[in-house]
N, C-alpha and C positions, 0 to 999 in steps of 0.2 A: 330427288333428295337421296341419292345413293350413298352419300357420305354422312347421312343424318344419323343421329342417335335414335334408338327406339323409344327412349324416354329420357327427358330432361327433368331432373328433380330440383326444385328451387327450395333450398334450405337443408342444412346439415345437422339438424337436431335429431332427437330420437325417432320422430316420424320419418323424416327424409332418409336417414341412414338405414332404418328397418326396411323401407321400400327398396333402397339400393341393394341391400343384401338379397332380398327375394328376387328382384328383377335380374340381377347378375347371375343368380343360380338358375334362373329360367333360360340362361344363355342369350339374354338380350343385351344390347349395347346401351349402357347406362352412364349418364353424366350427372354429377351432382354439382351445382353451383352454390357455394356456401360462403356467407359473409362472416362466419365465425361468431355470430351474436345470438346463438340459441339461448333462450331463457333458462333452459336446463343447465347450462354452463355456470349459472350463478348460484346453483344449489350447493352449499358447503358439504352437506351430507344428507342423502335421502335414506330413510330407514323403512319405507313402506314399499320399496320396489322388490318384488319377489326374487329370491335367489341370492340375496345379499344380506344375510342375517346380521352382519355387523355394520350395515349401511355402506354406501358408496357415494363419493363426491360426484356431482353432476358432470364436471369436466372429465373425470376418469371414465365415467360411463360412456360419454361421447367418444373419447379417444379409443376405447375398446371397440365400440361399434364401427368407428371409421376404419380401424385396422381390419375388422372383419369384412367390411364392404370392399375395401381395396383388395384383400386377399381373395375375394370371390370374383374379382374382375371389374368392379365398378371404377369409374374415373371420378375423382373429386378435385375440383378446382376452387381456389379462393376468388371471390368476386361477388358482384351484384348483378341481377338481371334488371335491366332498365326498361325493356319493352318486349312484349309478345305480339307478334303479328301473324294472323292466319295465312297459311300457304296452301298450295295444292294438296299436299299430303301430310299436313301437320302444321308446324309453326316455324317461322323465322324468329330468331331470338337475338336481341341485342344485349350484350353483357359488357361489363367493364373490362373483360379480358378479350373481347372480340366477338364477332357474330357466330352464331351456331344455328344448326338446323336440327329439328327433331320431329318424330312422328307424333309423339304425345308429350304432355307436360303434367307433372304432379306437383302441385303447390303444397309445400310443408313449411310455410313462412311464419307461422305462429303469431304471437302477440307480444307486445311490450307493455309491461305494467306502468301505469302512471305513478310517479314517485312523490313522496312527501317532500317538503322544502328542506332538503339536506344537501350539503356539499358532497360531491362524488366520493372523495376519500372516506368521509364519515359513513356514507351509505354503504360502501364496500366493507368497512371494518365492522359495522353493525350487522350486516348480513353474515359475515364470516364467523362471528361469535354467537349467532342465534338470537341476538337482541332485536333484530329486525327480521320479520318473516312475512311471506306473501301468500302462503297456501295452508290454511287451517286443515284442509282435507289431508294434505301431506304430513303435516307435523304438529297438528293440534295435540297429539299424544304427548309431545315433548313439553308442553306447557301445562300439563296436568297439575292443578292446585297452585299454579304460579299467579303472579300479578300481571295482568294482560291489559294493554291498551289497544283500542281499535280507532284508527284515524279515518273518519268518513262521516257521512250522514245520509239521510234519505233511506230508500229501500235497501240499497246496497250495504250501507253501514249497519242498519238494523239486522239484516240477514246474517252478516258476518259475526256481529256481536252475539246474537242468539246461538249461532252454531258453536262459537267458542265457549259459551256458557255451559255446554255439556261436558267441558273438560275442567272448568274451574269456576268457583263462585265469585272470583275477584276480577270482574271484567268492567272496564270503563270505556264508554264511547265518547270520543272527542271530535268535535266538528272540525273539518278542514277549513271552514269559513268562520266568520265572526259569530254566526248563530246557526243552530241546527235547523235542518229542513225536515221536520217531523210533524206528522198529524197526530191527532189525539189517540187514534188506534195504535200507532207505532209507539207512542210514549207509554201507552197502557201495557203493551207487550214487554217493553223494556223494564217497566216498573215491576211487573209480575215476575220477571226473571231475576230481579235484584241487580240489574245492570245500572251502574252509575252513568249519568249523562252530563257532560261538560261542554259548554260552548268553547269555541276556539277563537282565533285560528291556532292550530297546532304548529308551533314554530320553535326556533332556537333549540334544536336537538343537541344533546351532549351524551357521550358514551364514556362510562367509567366502569370500575370493577363491580359496582352495585347494580348496574343496569343501564337502560336508555331513558334519559329524562327529556322532557319537553315542556315548553311554556303553554299554559292554558289560561282561560279567563279566571280560573280559581288559583292561579299561581303555578309554580313548577311541580310536576309530578314525575315520579320515577317508576318504570315498569321493568319486569323481568324480560318481557318481549312486547314489541309493538307490531301490530298488523295494519298496514295501509289497506283501506277498502275504497280505492279511488278509481277502480276500473282499469281499462287497458286500451291500447290502440291495436286494432286488428289489421294485420298486414295482408289485406285482400285487394290492394290497389290494382295489381296486374290483372287479376281476374275481372274486376269491375270495369276496367278499360275495355275488356272483350265482351261486356254485357252480361257476365255471369250473375245469377241471382244471389242476393245476400240478405241476411236478416237485418232488422232495424239497427242492431249493434255493429253491423258490418261483417259478421261471420258468413262464410260461404255455405250455401245450402247444397246438399248432395243427396243422391239417392242411396239406397242401402248398399250399393256397390262402390260408393265414394266418387261417382261421376257428378260433376257440376252440370249446370244447365247449358254450358258451352261445349260443343263436341270436341273430343280428344283432350279435354282439360279435366283433371281429377284433383282431389284435395284430401288431405289427412292432417290430423293433429289439431292444435289449438286454433288454427285459422278456420276450422269447421265448428259449428255450434255443437257443444257437448261438454263432457266432463274434461276439464283441463288437467289431465294426469298423464304421466309418462306411459303407464301401462295402456291407457285408452288410446293414446296417440299411436303407439306401436301396433295395437290391434287394428286400428283403422288403416295403418300403412300396409299391413299384411293383406287386408281385403283389397285395398286400392291396387297394390302391385299385382295380385292375382287377376283382378279385373282387367288391368291393362294388358297382361299377358294373353288373356282369353279374347279380349276385343281385337288385339293385333292378329291372333291366330285365326279369327273369323274372317279377317281380310285376306290373309294368305297363310296357309299352314306353316307352322314353325318347324324347320328341319335343320339337322346338323349334317 
């Protein structure tokens, strides 16, 4: 594998690009395969990312990071990784742009949120205007004292509604199905917090100057912002095909150095179980990249 990369990074979001910057600056040969679908790119403006007091759009942040990775010597190609196959000294990689060889792989493939029943154009417009939001940790501050709807049920819906209750007294939990899946204890928590509970399904979304409205069992309701609490799809398929260990939700389990249970396979960001935040993903990526550098150096000293 003399023509192989030292590390192939799958995913060009904040985790993947942070790792690319580190690895390239370690004078390692780095390739990033990026499908261009990072969840961070959907963020209209993040205001809790340190260093940007006026906020920054997710796409602008990714563009800056990509330029930095390229300037450091990383290679970034558009495409998808179809399959990883173990080889003598790493992996053979099948991509939509052709085959690759690499000594190590870092998965930074992230997750995709499950969306409410909305047309794509409406979904994009609601996101862009802050009427639809997916991360109360990121932007709960922006809905302080606003009228907020949470679409979901069960433990996930209850947890998100209670979290948002610390920002505003006006929180409504609407079931994504015809009826809520709540036990007596969950209903008691919601009642104690003053959270309104409505059966669904939450459908027929409309966006106008007053907010985002939707149909419920109690008729139409309009909210300043709506948070879907519907879970997400974890993109850990490539690792699972290699036998890597995952959680019940499908997140990759790693050691404290971001190594998966499969040799030479590392992971960082939302595909790993943990806090789904840009800052956290970038921190994990820094750890993973340094681990990869040190593991490779233990095989053969890195020299220029």
